[in-house]
N, C-alpha and C positions, 0 to 999 in steps of 0.2 A: 526701473534701472537706476542703480546707485553708482556714480562715478566720482563723487566728491571725496577728497581724501579725509574729510571730517565725518564721512559716513552719513552724510545728509542726503535726503531725497532730492533729486534734481528734476526741475519741472520739464515736462515735454515741450510745452509751449511757453514762450516768453513774449510778453507784450512790450515792445519798445515804447518808452515814453520820452526818451532823450537820446539824441544821436550826435556824435562828434564827427565832423566832416573836415578833412584836410587832404586835398588832392592836388597833384601836379597836372594830371590829365583830366581836363574838365569836360570831356566828351559825355554828353547825355546827363550832365549833373543837374541842370535846371529842372527838366521834367521829373527826374528822380526825386529831387528835394521837394518839388511841388507835391508829388505823390506821398512823400513822408508826412508833410504838413497836413495833407488831407486826412491822415489818420491821427491827427492831434499830436504828432511827435515834435518835440522842441529841437531846434537846430542850433548847435554850438559850433563855431568855426573861427578862423583867424586869417589874417593876411589876405592874399589874393583870392583864396576860396571864399572868404566872407564877402569881399567886394563883389565877386562874381555873382553870388547868391542875392545880394542886396540890389544889384543892377536889374534883377528880374522882379523886384518888388517883394522878395521873401523876407520874413522876419528872422533875424539871426542874432544870437547872443554871442558876443565876442569872447574868445578864450581869455583875454585879459580881465574881463568882468568876473570870470570864474576863478582865476588864479589870484586876482588882486595884485598882479605884477605885470609890468610892461614887457613887450618883446625886447630881448637884449642881444648884444653882440651882432648887430646887423641882421637880426632875425634868426640867428643860430639857436637861440633859446626862446621858445614860446610855449610849447606843450610839455616840456620836461619839468613837471611840477606835481606835487602830491595831490592837488585838487583834481588833476586830470587822471593820473595813474591810479589813485585810490578809487576814483569813480569807475575806472575800467576793471580793476582787479577784485573789487569787493564781491564776496560770495553772499548773495542776497538771502540765503537761508541760514547764514552763520551769525549768531547773536553778537559775538565779539566784533565781527566786521561791521555790523550795523551800529554798534556803540561807537566805534571809531569814526564812522561817517557822521553820526549825529554830533559827536563831540567837536568835530572840526567843521561842521556845516557843509559837508560835501554831498552832492547828489550823484547817484550812480548813472552810468551810461549802459544802455542795453544794445546799442548799435554803434559801431565804429566803422567809418568809411574813409579809408586811407589808400592812396597809391603813391609811389615813391618817385624821387627825383630820377630822371632818366640817365643813370650812370652809363649804361652800355651805349647809349646814343652819344653821350658827351665824349667818350674816349675814342670815337670814330672821327672826331674833328681832326683836320690836318695839322692844326696848331696845338694839339693836345700836349700837356705837360703835367707834372705832378700837382702843381698848384690848381690847375683847372680841374683835374680829376678829383682832388680832395674836396673842392667846393661843391662838387656834384654827388658827394656821398651823403645820403640822407641819414640822419641820426634819430630825430624825433619820430619820423614816420615808422621805421622798423620797430622802434620801442613800443609805440602804440599798437602796431599790428600784432606783435608777439604777445603783448599783454592781453589783448582782446582774444587772440587765438588760445592762449593758455586758459582763459576763463570762459571757454565756449559753452560751459554748462549754463551760463547766465547771459552771455554776450554774443551777438552775431558780428562777425568782422567781414567787411567787404573790401577787397583789394583790387578790383577791376571793374570798369564800366560794364563788362560782359555779365556781371552778376546782379546788376540793378534790376533787371527783369525778374529774376528769381525771387528777390526780396519783395517787390511789389505784388507779384503773383501770390506768394505765400501769405502776405498780409491780407490780400483780398479774398483768399479762399480759406483762411483759418481765423476769421473774426479778429484780424489785427494782430495775430500771433506769428511767431517764427518757431518752427519745430526744432527739436533737439537734433534730428537727423540732418536738417539743413545747416544748423549751427556747426555741427561737427564737420560736415563737408566743407563749409567755408573756412573753418580753422585749418583743415588739411591743405587747402589751396593757399592759405596765407603763409603757412610754414614753408610750403614749396617755393613760393615767390621770394620770401626773405632768404631762403637757402641759396636760390639761384642768384639773388642780388649780391649776397656776401661772396659767393663763388666768383662772380665777375670781378669784384673788387680785389679778391685774393689773386686772381689770375693776372690782373693788371700789374699789381705791385710785386707779384711773384716772378714776373718775366725778367730773367737775368739777361742783361745785354750780351753776356758771354755765351749764353746758350739759348737756342730758339725754342727749347722745350720748357713747359711750366715746371716750377718747383714742386707743385702738388697737383695731382690729376684727379678731377672729379667731374661728374656730369649732372646737371640739373635741367632737365627738359620736361615739358608738360606732355602728357599723352594727348595727341591730336585726334587719333582715330583707332578704333579697335578693328583689326583686320579679320577677315573671314577665318583664316588659319595661317599657320607659319609655312615653313618649307613643305610640310606635309599636313594632310587634313587633321591628324590627331594632335597637332601642336597649336597652342594658343599664341597669338601674336598681336602687337600693337605698334604704331609708329609714334615716336616722340620727337618733337621739334617743329620746324616750320618749312613746309614744302613751298609755300608761296614765294619765298625768297629766290627760288631757283626755277620752278616750273609752274605751268598752268595747264590743267586738264581741260581740253575743249570738248571732249566727247568720250563716251564709253563708260563701262562699269568702274567701280572704285578700284584703285590700285591695290594689288595684293603684295604680300611680303616678297615673293619672288620677282614681281614686276619692279619693285623699288630697288632691289639689288641689281637687276639687269639695267634699269634706268641709270643708276649711278655709274655702272661700267660703261654704258653707251656715251654718257656725257663726258666722262673722263677721256675717252678715245677721241671723240669728235673735236674736243678742244685742242687737240694736237694740230688740227687743220683749220682753226678759226679763220685765219687770214689767207688760206690757200684757195686755189681754184675749186670749183664745185666738187665736193667729196661726199660719198655715201659709205656707210658701214652697216653691215648686217651682222647681228650678234645672236648667239644662242647660248644660254647658260653662262653668261658674262664673257664668253670668248667670241672674238670676231670670226665669222666663217667666210667673210668676203669684204674687202675694202677697195675702193678705187677713187682716184682723182682724175677728172677729165675736163674737156672744154664745156660740157653741159652737164647738168644734174642727171638728165635721162641717160646719157652715155655712161656716167659714173655708176648709175644703178645697174645698167646692163652688164658692165664689167664686173662689178662686185657680185652680182647674182651668179654670173658664169663661173666664179671660183668654185662654188659648191651649190648645185641646184636642188639638192635634197634638204639640207639642214635649215634653210631659211623658213620652212613651214613652221608657223607658230613662234617665230622669232621676233627680233627687235630691229627696226630700221631707223637709222639716225642720219641726218644730213646737216651740212654746215651752211646751206643757203635756203631761202624760202621755197616751199614746196609748190610747184606749179601743177597745172591740170595734167600735163603729159606724164609727169613723174607719178602723180596720184593714180593715174590709170594703170601704169606699169606695176606699181607696188600693190594696187588693189587686186591684181590677178591671183595673188596668193594670200593665205590667211596669215596675218601678222598680229601679234599681241599689242605692240606699241609702234606707232609711227611718230617720230620726234623731229621737229624742225624749229628754226628760229621763228618762223611764221608760216602761214598757209594762205595761198590765194583763195578767194571766196569760192570759186568753182571747184578747186581741189578739195577744200574742206567739205563742201556739200557732197562730193562724190565719196570721199572716205567715210563720211558719217552714215552712209547707207548700210554699213555693217555695224549693228548695235554693239557687238562685243569688242570691236576694235577701239583701243584707247588712243586718242590723239593728243599729243603733248607739245606745247611750246616751251622753250627754255631760254634762260639768260646766262650767257657766259660769265664765269667768275674767275678771278686770278687763281692760279695753282700755287697757293701758299698756305702757311699755317702748319698744322699737324693733324694726324689722324690717330684714332685709338682702336684697339681690338681687345676684347675680353679673353683672357686665357687663364686657366688654373686659379680662378677666383680673383684674379687681379687684372690690371690693365697694362697692355703694351702700348707705348706711345712713340711715334716717330714723326719726323718732318715729312711733308708730302713729297713724293718723288718728283723731281724737277722735269719740265717738258723735255721729251727726247729730241725735239727739233733744235734744241739749243746745245746739244752735245757736239764736241769738236771731233772731226774725223782726221786721223793721222795715217797716211799710207805707210805700209810696212813691207810691201812686196816690191819686187823689181818692176813689175808693170803697175802703173798708176791707173786708177779708174778713169774712164772717159767721162765726159760731161753727162751723157745720158745715163751711164752706169751710176754716177754719183747721185743724180736725181732719184734713181730707183733705190739706191742704198739708203738714202735719207727717208724715203717713203717707207720702205720695209722696216727700217729701224723704229720708226714711230709706231707702226702697227705691232711689232714684236713686243714693245713695252706693255701692251694691253692684252697679251696672250698669256695664259697660265704657264708657268715654268714646268718642265723645260719647254722653251718656245723656239720654234723654227718657222720662218716666214720666207717663202719664195715669191718674188715679184718681178714684173717687167712692165715697162711703159706706164708706171704709176698705178698699177693694179696688182692685186694679189693673185697668184696662180695656185698656191697651196699653203695651208696653215696647219702646223702640227702643234698640239697643245697638251700640256699637263702630263707628259709621259715620264716614266722613271728614268729613261735613257734618252739622251739627245738624239741618238741615231734612230730610235723608235719614232720620235717626233718628226724627224726628217723623212723617214719612210712613209709615215702617215700623210704628211703634206704632199709628197710626190704622188702617192696613190690617189688622193682626193682630186688633185689636178688632172691626173691621167683619166680618172673616171669621168671627169667633165669634158674630156677631149681637148685639153689645153696643152700647148707645147711649152716645154721648159727651156728650149734652146736659147742661149744668150741671156738667161735671167740672172738675177742676183739673189743672194740668200742672207738673211739676218738671223743671228743667234743672240738671245737675250743675255747669255753668259758665255764665258770663254769655252772654246773647244779644249777639253782636257787631253785629247789625243788627236792625231791627224785623221783618224778614220772617219770622223763625222764630216770634216771638210771634204775629204775625198769622195764620200758618198754624195755630197752636194754637187761636186764637180761631175761625177758620173751621171747625175740627174740632169745636167745641162747648165749649171751655174757657172758664170764666168767672173763673178765678183762676189765678195763677202764682206759683211760688217759684223764685228763682234767686239766685246770690251777689251779682250786681251787680259793678261795677268796670270796665265797658267805657267807652271814651271817648264812646260813643254812648248811654250810659244815659238821657240826657234824651230822646233820640228814641224809645227803646224804651218809656219811661214814657208819653210822649205817645201812642204807638201804643196802649198799654193803655187809657189814658183815652178815646181815641177809640172804643173798643169797649165801654166801661163795665166793663172788667175790673178786678179787684182784684189787686194784685201786692205781694209782700213780698221784701225783700232779706235775705239771711242774713249777708253780709259774709265768708262762708267758702265756698270751693268744695270739691268732693269728687271730683277726678279719680281715675280708676282705670285705669291703663295695663296 
């Protein structure tokens, strides 16, 4: 295989004789360096990395001995020198490159081990400012990484402690050599990491205080797992990013593409009720089919399940309180893909683990802030995250104001409606859903479906409330809700026919509040 631009043959195996080590994260560095020296590889390092290696009794050549120049500017300039970069970039099969090395007394590096200043961690500091951010931007590190990755035909670049094992394994199984396939793979990972690093810096400085959205949108995430398939078996899929920041899987098969989408929807919904009384939501295909808040988690489960006793089979159950044994027994009577809670009592976990296909997940609540992206038409749509529905203001607009009980139910139904596909209609009473209509082309269709589902479950709608994620464009939708038993309604308002809709509510003695904010979910 010839990949060199000078049309030179590239060696499949390269034997490292000299390694440059400069790392911020020193995890596993000592045993790795000891392994390298065991293969007769000379170690070159500087600063804290050199001191760390010497503290373990390892022989290290200081970068200053190689460059014949001291560290400058408080350590900002150490490795930015021809003696370092020529040693990394030299093409070992190119005669002219070798002449330059010989002329200037430079020895090549075949292995470069570098990881970068933790910029993304630094900018999370509560006292972060531009000066602190700038000091945590690595310059020499990315320069060495990119140089080594560019010259992967002759150099192996290591940018994470996770790769140390691959290097030592390859050296031990290939007579002290590193294969071209491994060098190319390491170069790909190196470029991925420097791209993500630069993107994080760009995002920090690109955030305009006048706009919560980034000036430039891009995503650099590593593939963490290849999924069995996508939405359907004929589609390939993988997950990119870090699930560990949000969830922990305690039991069950690997999470699928559809599982992850459902899980995201479930966590978004339950976070509306983080500080509320015990709440359980049951979801299917990202839509809630039953939600309830009650005095106990078991009672919440019973009410949520009663909304729709058919759809929960194979669905998702999420709760805002630790899962106890009585709740586990109730949930365990039906097949569920995911059971999600902040934590599980030991006996509850043991019971739920009896079904090997059931995935059991714990989660960490996170603030609803930042922005989200979606790919369309070969580009990206970017928007700020929809704010929590429980923070929306309620303004009465009808002659009759809602009672305290109705107001509690309106706030409950409004939070649920935010997480139902538009057009969304939610009927509720006593902090439990009675019927949910999702994703229909007509708001009246959604209302009729919600009423039909509740009736099928034998639930009474008398004295209930209704929530609509967007305004009623005509009075007919509100009147249909009143005919179904609703005595109060919540909606954003904003229709040119608001006065007609308000008049229709007054004609039925309904209370209605406007939020001034809609919650479409496409």
